C-alpha positions in Angstrom: 11.9 4.1 2.8 14.5 2.0 1.2 13.7 -0.6 -1.5 15.1 -4.0 -2.3 14.8 -6.1 -5.4 13.2 -9.5 -4.8 12.6 -12.3 -7.3 12.5 -16.1 -7.6 15.5 -18.0 -8.9 14.3 -19.9 -11.9 16.6 -22.9 -11.3 15.0 -23.9 -8.0 12.3 -21.4 -7.2 14.0 -19.9 -4.2 13.3 -16.3 -3.2 16.4 -14.2 -3.8 17.5 -10.6 -3.4 19.7 -8.5 -5.6 23.0 -7.6 -3.8 25.1 -4.5 -4.3 27.3 -6.2 -6.9 24.3 -7.4 -9.0 24.4 -11.0 -7.7 21.4 -12.9 -6.4 21.5 -13.9 -2.7 19.1 -15.9 -0.5 19.4 -13.8 2.6 17.5 -10.6 2.9 20.3 -9.3 5.1 22.8 -9.6 2.2 20.6 -7.9 -0.4 21.2 -4.3 -1.4 19.1 -1.5 0.0 18.3 1.0 -2.8 17.1 4.5 -2.3 14.0 5.4 -4.3 16.1 7.6 -6.7 18.1 4.6 -7.9 15.8 1.7 -7.3 14.4 1.8 -10.9 17.9 1.2 -12.2 18.3 -1.8 -9.9 15.0 -3.2 -11.1 16.1 -2.8 -14.7 19.3 -4.7 -13.9 17.1 -7.5 -12.4 14.9 -7.6 -15.5 18.0 -8.3 -17.6 18.5 -11.4 -15.5 14.8 -12.3 -16.0 15.3 -12.0 -19.8 18.4 -14.3 -19.4 16.2 -16.9 -17.5 18.1 -16.5 -14.2 15.2 -15.2 -12.2 11.4 -14.7 -12.6 9.2 -11.9 -11.5 11.7 -9.4 -10.1 10.0 -6.5 -8.3 10.8 -3.7 -5.9 9.7 -4.0 -2.3 9.6 -1.5 0.5 11.8 -2.5 3.5 11.9 -1.3 7.0 14.9 -1.7 9.2 14.1 -2.5 12.8 15.8 -4.0 15.8 15.4 -7.5 14.3 16.9 -6.5 11.0 15.3 -5.9 7.6 11.7 -6.7 7.1 9.5 -6.3 4.0 6.6 -3.8 4.7 3.9 -5.8 2.8 2.8 -9.1 4.4 2.9 -10.9 1.0 6.6 -10.0 0.7 7.3 -10.9 4.3 5.9 -14.4 3.6 8.0 -14.7 0.5 11.1 -13.6 2.4 10.7 -15.6 5.6 8.3 -18.5 4.7 4.7 -19.3 5.7 3.1 -17.7 8.7 1.7 -21.0 9.9 3.2 -24.4 10.4 3.1 -26.9 7.6 2.1 -30.5 8.5 3.8 -32.7 5.9 1.9 -35.7 7.2 -1.6 -34.1 6.6 -3.8 -35.7 4.0 -2.1 -39.1 4.1 1.2 -37.9 2.6 
């Protein structure tokens, strides 16, 4: 199963994915798919960006490729990649 490197961009908190050129992109479809044999090297590359305060909490995630495109296997990572699983009422609580 391929891996991707996911993190949060420090500047704005957005979820980002490491692309093949070592840049951070917001779309899961533009992020690089890494085979397990080389995914550790990709994560080390991401950790250098963490040390330089570009991203925070880089980690490897398992990704499956289905008819609808790429999808993180773990539900936590799917929520990070695609947003909340329920609607958010911005008017709740008198806001």
